C-alpha positions in Angstrom: -117.2 14.9 103.6 -117.7 18.9 103.4 -115.3 21.7 103.3 -117.2 24.1 105.4 -115.9 25.0 108.6 -117.5 26.8 111.3 -116.2 30.0 112.7 -116.1 30.5 116.6 -113.1 32.4 117.8 -111.7 35.4 116.4 -108.5 37.2 116.7 -108.6 41.1 115.8 -105.6 43.2 115.7 -105.6 45.9 113.4 -104.3 49.4 112.9 -107.2 50.6 110.4 -110.4 50.6 112.4 -112.6 51.6 109.8 -115.6 49.6 109.8 -114.3 47.6 112.8 -117.1 47.9 115.7 -119.6 47.2 113.0 -118.0 44.3 111.8 -117.0 42.9 115.7 -120.7 43.1 116.4 -121.9 41.4 113.6 -119.6 38.4 114.7 -120.5 38.6 118.0 -123.9 38.5 117.0 -123.2 35.0 115.5 -121.7 33.8 119.1 -117.9 34.4 117.8 -115.6 34.9 120.9 -113.3 37.9 120.0 -109.7 38.2 121.2 -107.9 41.2 120.6 -104.8 43.2 121.8 -104.0 46.9 122.6 -106.0 49.7 121.1 -108.3 47.1 119.3 -109.1 45.8 122.2 -109.8 49.3 124.0 -111.9 50.2 121.2 -114.1 47.2 121.2 -114.4 46.8 124.9 -115.3 50.9 124.8 -118.1 50.0 122.7 -119.9 47.6 124.7 -118.6 44.3 123.4 -117.0 41.9 125.2 -113.2 41.1 124.7 -110.4 38.8 125.9 -107.1 40.4 125.9 -104.5 38.1 123.9 -102.2 39.0 127.1 -105.1 36.4 129.4 -104.4 33.8 126.6 -100.8 34.2 126.5 -100.2 34.5 129.9 -97.5 37.6 129.4 -98.5 41.0 129.2 -97.6 43.1 126.0 -94.1 44.2 126.4 -90.9 46.4 124.6 -93.3 48.9 123.5 -95.7 46.7 122.3 -93.2 45.0 120.1 -93.9 41.5 121.8 -97.6 40.4 122.5 -98.7 37.8 119.7 -95.4 36.2 119.5 -96.5 33.4 121.3 -97.8 29.6 120.9 -100.7 30.0 122.4 -101.6 32.3 119.4 -99.4 30.5 116.8 -100.2 27.3 118.1 -104.4 28.4 118.0 -103.7 29.0 114.1 -101.5 26.8 112.8 -102.9 23.6 114.4 -104.2 21.1 111.8 -107.8 20.3 113.1 -107.9 16.6 111.4 -104.7 15.8 113.3 -104.5 13.9 116.3 -100.8 14.6 117.4 -102.0 18.5 116.7 -105.0 17.8 119.0 -103.0 16.1 121.2 -100.7 19.0 121.8 -103.5 22.2 122.0 -105.0 19.7 124.6 -101.9 19.1 126.5 -100.4 23.1 126.8 -104.3 24.4 127.0 -104.1 25.9 123.1 -107.6 26.9 121.8 -108.1 26.9 118.1 -108.5 30.1 116.7 -110.9 30.0 113.3 -110.3 34.1 112.3 -107.5 36.2 112.5 -108.2 39.9 111.2 -105.4 41.9 110.7 -104.2 45.1 109.0 -100.6 46.1 109.5 -98.8 49.1 111.3 -99.1 52.0 108.7 -95.6 51.5 107.2 -96.1 53.0 103.6 -98.0 55.6 105.0 -95.5 56.6 107.5 -92.5 56.6 104.6 -95.3 58.8 102.6 -95.2 61.6 105.5 -92.0 61.7 105.7 -90.7 60.5 108.6 -87.3 60.1 109.5 -85.6 56.5 109.8 -85.7 55.4 113.4 -90.1 56.1 112.9 -89.8 54.3 110.2 -88.2 51.4 111.6 -90.9 51.6 114.7 -93.2 51.2 112.0 -92.5 48.2 110.4 -94.9 45.5 111.9 -93.6 41.7 112.7 -96.5 40.2 114.7 -98.8 41.0 112.3 -97.3 39.4 109.2 -96.2 36.2 111.4 -99.8 35.7 112.1 -101.2 36.4 108.7 -98.8 34.1 107.2 -99.7 31.1 109.9 -103.3 31.6 109.5 -102.9 31.8 105.3 -101.0 28.5 105.7 -103.4 27.1 107.6 -106.5 27.9 105.2 -107.9 24.4 105.6 -109.4 25.8 108.4 -108.6 28.9 109.5 -110.3 32.0 107.8 -107.7 35.8 107.5 -108.7 38.9 106.5 -106.3 41.2 105.8 -108.9 44.1 104.0 -111.2 46.1 105.7 -113.0 45.3 102.4 -113.8 42.0 102.9 -115.6 42.3 106.2 -118.8 42.3 104.4 -117.7 39.3 102.2 -116.7 37.1 105.0 -120.1 38.3 106.8 -122.2 37.3 103.6 -120.4 33.8 103.3 -121.2 33.4 107.2 -124.8 34.0 106.4 -124.7 31.8 103.2 -123.3 28.9 105.2 -125.1 29.0 108.4 -121.7 30.3 110.1 -119.6 28.3 108.5 -116.9 29.4 105.4 -116.0 27.3 102.6 -112.5 26.3 101.2 -112.9 28.2 98.0 -113.6 31.5 100.1 -110.7 30.6 102.5 -108.3 30.0 99.7 -109.7 33.6 98.3 -108.7 35.2 101.6 -105.4 33.5 101.7 -104.0 34.4 98.3 -105.0 38.3 99.2 -103.4 37.9 102.7 -100.0 36.4 101.4 -100.1 39.2 98.4 -100.7 41.6 101.6 -97.7 40.7 103.1 -95.2 40.5 100.2 -96.7 43.8 99.3 -95.5 44.8 102.6 -92.4 43.7 102.5 -91.6 45.0 99.1 -92.3 48.5 100.4 -89.9 48.1 103.4 -87.1 46.5 101.3 -87.4 49.4 98.4 -87.8 52.1 101.5 -84.4 50.6 102.9 -82.5 49.9 99.8 -83.0 54.2 99.4 -82.4 54.9 103.3 -79.0 52.9 103.0 -78.3 54.2 99.5 -78.6 50.8 97.9 -79.1 51.6 94.2 -78.9 48.2 92.9 -79.8 46.0 96.4 -79.3 41.9 95.7 -83.1 41.5 95.4 -85.8 43.4 94.3 -89.7 43.5 95.1 -92.4 45.4 93.6 -96.0 45.2 94.8 -99.2 46.7 93.6 -103.1 46.9 94.6 -106.0 45.8 92.4 -107.7 49.1 91.1 -109.7 47.9 88.2 -109.7 44.8 86.2 -110.0 45.4 82.5 -111.8 44.7 80.0 -108.4 43.7 78.0 -105.2 44.7 77.4 -103.4 46.4 74.7 -105.3 44.1 72.2 -108.8 42.5 73.0 -107.2 39.1 73.3 -104.7 39.8 76.0 -105.9 40.0 79.9 -105.3 42.9 81.8 -105.9 45.0 84.9 -104.6 48.0 86.6 -102.8 48.2 90.2 -101.6 50.9 92.4 -98.6 51.0 94.0 -99.7 53.2 97.1 -97.1 56.1 96.3 -100.1 58.5 95.7 -98.0 60.1 93.2 -100.9 62.4 91.3 -102.0 61.4 88.2 -104.0 58.4 86.6 -103.8 56.1 89.6 -105.3 59.1 92.2 -107.7 60.9 89.8 -111.4 60.8 90.0 -113.2 60.0 87.1 -116.4 61.9 86.7 -118.0 60.7 83.4 -117.2 58.4 80.7 -116.8 54.6 80.2 -114.3 52.9 82.7 -110.7 53.5 81.4 -108.9 50.9 78.9 -105.4 49.5 79.1 -104.4 52.3 76.2 -106.3 54.8 78.1 -104.4 54.4 81.3 -101.1 54.1 79.6 -101.4 57.4 77.4 -103.0 59.1 79.8 -100.6 58.7 82.3 -97.8 59.8 79.3 -100.0 63.0 78.9 -100.1 64.1 82.6 -96.3 63.5 83.4 -95.3 65.8 80.2 -97.7 68.8 81.0 -96.1 68.4 84.6 -93.0 69.4 83.5 -94.8 73.2 83.0 -96.4 73.1 86.5 -94.9 76.2 87.4 -95.3 78.0 84.2 -97.7 79.4 81.7 -101.0 77.4 81.2 -99.8 74.4 79.2 -101.4 71.6 77.5 -100.3 68.0 76.1 -102.2 66.2 73.6 -101.0 62.6 73.3 -101.4 59.5 70.9 -99.9 56.5 71.5 -98.0 57.5 74.0 -96.3 60.2 72.1 -96.8 64.0 72.2 -98.6 65.1 68.9 -98.9 68.7 70.0 -97.7 70.5 73.4 -98.2 74.3 73.9 -98.2 76.8 76.3 -100.1 79.8 76.0 -101.9 83.2 78.0 -105.2 81.1 78.7 -105.5 77.1 78.7 -107.6 77.6 75.9 -105.1 79.2 73.6 -102.5 76.8 75.1 -104.8 73.8 74.0 -105.7 75.3 70.3 -101.7 75.7 69.6 -100.7 72.4 70.7 -104.2 71.0 68.4 -102.9 73.1 65.6 -99.8 70.9 65.6 -101.2 68.1 64.2 -104.8 68.0 64.1 -105.5 64.3 62.5 -103.5 62.7 65.1 -105.3 64.7 67.7 -108.3 63.0 67.2 -109.0 60.5 69.3 -106.0 61.2 71.7 -105.7 62.2 75.4 -105.6 66.0 76.7 -103.7 66.9 79.5 -103.7 70.3 81.5 -101.7 71.8 84.0 -104.6 74.2 85.3 -108.1 73.5 86.3 -110.4 73.1 83.1 -112.5 75.7 82.1 -116.0 76.2 79.9 -114.1 78.0 76.8 -111.1 74.9 76.6 -113.9 72.6 77.3 -115.7 73.5 74.6 -113.0 73.5 72.1 -112.1 70.4 73.3 -115.6 69.1 73.0 -115.5 70.0 69.2 -113.4 66.6 68.3 -113.5 63.1 69.4 -111.0 63.4 72.4 -110.6 60.0 74.4 -109.3 61.5 77.8 -108.7 65.0 79.2 -107.2 64.8 82.9 -106.3 68.1 84.7 -105.7 69.0 88.4 -109.5 70.1 88.4 -112.8 71.5 86.4 -114.9 74.2 87.2 -118.8 73.5 87.4 -119.2 74.7 83.7 -117.1 73.2 82.0 -118.0 69.7 83.4 -121.5 71.2 82.2 -120.1 71.2 78.8 -118.5 67.5 79.1 -121.8 66.3 80.2 -123.4 65.9 76.8 -120.1 64.3 75.6 -121.1 60.8 77.4 -118.2 58.8 75.9 -115.6 61.4 77.0 -113.4 60.3 79.9 -112.9 63.6 82.3 -110.2 63.2 85.0 -109.4 65.3 88.0 -106.5 65.0 90.2 -106.1 67.9 92.6 -102.6 68.1 92.0 -99.5 67.6 89.4 -96.7 65.3 89.8 -93.4 66.3 90.7 -91.3 65.8 87.4 -88.3 65.8 89.6 -89.0 63.2 92.3 -86.6 60.1 92.8 -89.0 57.5 92.0 -88.0 53.8 90.3 -89.3 52.8 87.1 -89.2 49.1 85.6 -90.2 46.9 82.4 -90.2 43.3 82.2 -87.7 41.4 79.7 -87.8 37.9 79.4 -87.0 36.2 82.7 -86.6 39.4 84.7 -87.4 43.3 84.7 -85.3 46.2 84.3 -85.6 49.1 86.9 -84.1 52.4 86.6 -84.7 56.0 88.3 -87.7 58.0 86.5 -85.8 60.4 83.8 -86.5 63.5 86.1 -83.3 65.2 84.4 -83.6 68.6 83.7 -81.5 71.5 81.8 -81.4 75.5 83.0 -80.0 78.2 80.7 -76.8 78.1 82.6 -76.0 74.3 81.6 -75.9 75.2 77.9 -73.0 75.1 76.0 -72.6 77.0 72.9 -70.7 75.5 70.2 -71.6 77.5 67.2 -70.1 80.6 65.8 -73.6 82.2 66.2 -75.3 81.9 69.8 -79.0 81.8 70.1 -81.0 84.3 70.8 -83.4 85.1 74.0 -86.2 83.6 72.4 -84.4 80.7 70.4 -83.1 79.9 74.2 -86.6 79.8 75.6 -88.2 77.5 73.0 -85.0 75.4 73.0 -85.8 74.5 76.8 -89.6 74.2 75.9 -88.4 71.7 73.3 -86.1 70.3 75.6 -88.8 69.2 77.9 -91.0 67.5 75.5 -88.5 65.6 73.7 -87.8 64.1 77.1 -91.1 62.3 76.7 -91.2 61.2 72.6 -90.3 57.9 72.0 -86.7 57.3 70.8 -85.4 58.7 68.0 -87.0 61.9 69.1 -87.0 65.3 66.8 -89.3 68.3 68.1 -89.8 71.5 66.5 -91.3 74.7 68.4 -91.6 78.2 67.8 -93.2 80.5 70.3 -93.8 78.0 72.7 -95.4 75.7 71.1 -94.7 72.2 68.9 -94.9 72.3 65.0 -93.7 69.0 64.4 -93.0 66.1 66.2 -90.9 62.8 65.2 -90.8 60.0 67.4 -90.0 56.4 67.4 -87.9 56.0 64.2 -85.2 53.8 63.7 -83.1 56.9 62.2 -82.6 59.8 63.0 -82.9 61.7 60.0 -86.2 59.8 59.5 -87.7 61.4 62.6 -86.1 64.9 61.5 -88.0 64.5 58.2 -91.3 63.2 59.6 -91.8 66.0 61.9 -91.0 68.5 58.8 -93.6 66.4 56.9 -96.1 66.8 59.6 -95.6 70.7 60.1 -95.9 71.1 55.9 -99.3 69.1 56.3 -100.8 71.5 58.9 -99.5 74.3 56.9 -101.9 73.4 54.1 -104.5 72.5 56.7 -104.5 75.8 58.3 -104.0 78.0 54.9 -100.8 79.3 56.1 -98.1 80.3 53.4 -95.6 78.4 54.7 -94.8 75.6 57.4 -94.5 76.9 61.0 -90.8 75.3 61.0 -89.5 78.2 59.6 -87.7 80.2 62.1 -88.3 77.2 64.5 -85.8 75.5 66.9 -85.2 71.6 67.1 -84.2 69.8 70.0 -82.7 66.1 69.7 -83.1 63.5 72.4 -79.5 62.1 71.4 -76.8 63.4 69.3 -76.6 63.5 65.8 -73.9 60.8 64.7 -73.7 62.6 61.3 -74.1 65.7 59.6 -77.2 64.8 57.4 -80.1 65.4 60.4 -78.6 69.1 61.2 -78.7 69.7 57.6 -82.1 68.3 57.0 -83.4 70.8 60.2 -81.7 73.7 58.0 -83.9 73.0 55.2 -87.0 72.8 56.9 -86.1 76.4 58.4 -84.7 75.9 62.1 -82.7 78.5 63.3 -81.0 77.0 66.5 -80.7 73.3 67.5 -80.7 71.9 71.0 -78.5 68.5 71.6 -76.7 66.2 73.9 -73.5 66.2 72.1 -71.1 63.6 72.6 -70.5 62.0 68.9 -67.6 61.2 67.8 -68.6 63.4 64.8 -69.7 66.3 67.0 -66.9 68.8 64.9 -68.9 67.7 61.5 -71.8 68.2 63.2 -70.9 71.6 64.4 -69.4 72.2 60.8 -72.7 71.9 59.1 -74.5 74.0 62.0 -72.1 77.0 61.2 -72.4 76.6 57.4 -76.4 76.6 57.4 -76.0 79.5 60.0 -77.8 77.6 62.8 -77.4 78.3 66.5 -76.4 74.9 68.4 -75.9 74.3 71.9 -74.9 71.1 73.9 -76.8 69.5 77.0 -74.5 67.1 77.8 -77.8 64.9 78.9 -79.2 62.5 76.8 -83.2 61.6 77.1 -83.5 58.1 75.2 -87.3 57.2 75.9 -87.7 53.6 74.6 
């Protein structure tokens, strides 16, 4: 017995009409009878195609502003009937139900409606009911029925029909069914996530996330791990929306690091030209400057060793002078809101360098969710979009910071938010001069950042490390005075930290003893 089944009758009801007319013509040319609804029917008929309205099949007109049109036994019986079941066949004959061999549905544009900032009632009206019901029915009966929910599957279905004398194989229908269930799941996830936010439900009893395949990856973090990249449909500017102009496909690690770099540089979106250089999801150099070239050079000079093979993110369109400087060392990815023709010409000679442009920066303050898998479940939290202004700072030492120190403190604080904990960041004149990341001991992070500054001073031929006269940021409080004592020893003059330790008094006393200015933010930026 063959698993090939013929395709004689199709029900088409779509909101996205891209490629629809050509696809419907190809079906009609194969002798497929077309059923349709509302605007889809009107469009096909206007293009000269013979179409039967679903209302003629059900015997009921579309009603309640189109809310009810396909929820009828004549439709669902045609989709769900088992063709090899005698009782099903008898029921179809008794109630004059004809089989439907193909369902083509893409749903009301709920996600797009939410993205446009529509009000509550408009979003509710854009929740599709009949579409998901039909999709699930057709997918369940994939032994006999084809279901297409993505425009890109039109060509695949036509190719399948060409290859099998206007029939489809079980394997093909199974793949369509899997895609269909994933689509309705993603749709329901979008609706439930939106509704939880709309009604202020921060921790709903059930939570769902979904994505659409953007690309399969050669492997994950390591060659023995499989991987793929999915987009969530939010349209947030970044690696998911970027256009790649040259270079090999992005790897798993490239995508992860590029996202980290672009999210960090976006913190300076409205300020001066800025550059962030990332290695293994941690910044190894961040700086602002009068020009993009100056910002890149200053970021690079924080840790030239780690910058090799790193990711460069810029908050302004890339220009030729900056491109020429970046091209002097091996760089995996450069991401920026844009790039001029001269810059792209510079990079054209670097075939392995990937250039991504996004046309925009992500909003660091946007209230979005992040999630992380753990064994048996996943953790969900709001993105760390906390920001500190001058008025939020509390001076806790005898000496108050100078204006220059305050400016560097706020800069260091923005960077520290993007450094893996425990994090220590040294900044001088709007540029990092040392970064200590991901250590179990805060003192170790303090020392590592200082050692990197010492190494760079030697490499650059400086008389002393740039930590002399710098400020320092700590992503969480100092549990003991020893961390502050190390900061003072390496030359820091001011410290920004959350405060809140049971030993704050000891820490403040150590800062006073060393002549440091210290401010508390009352906000922590742990990043694990």
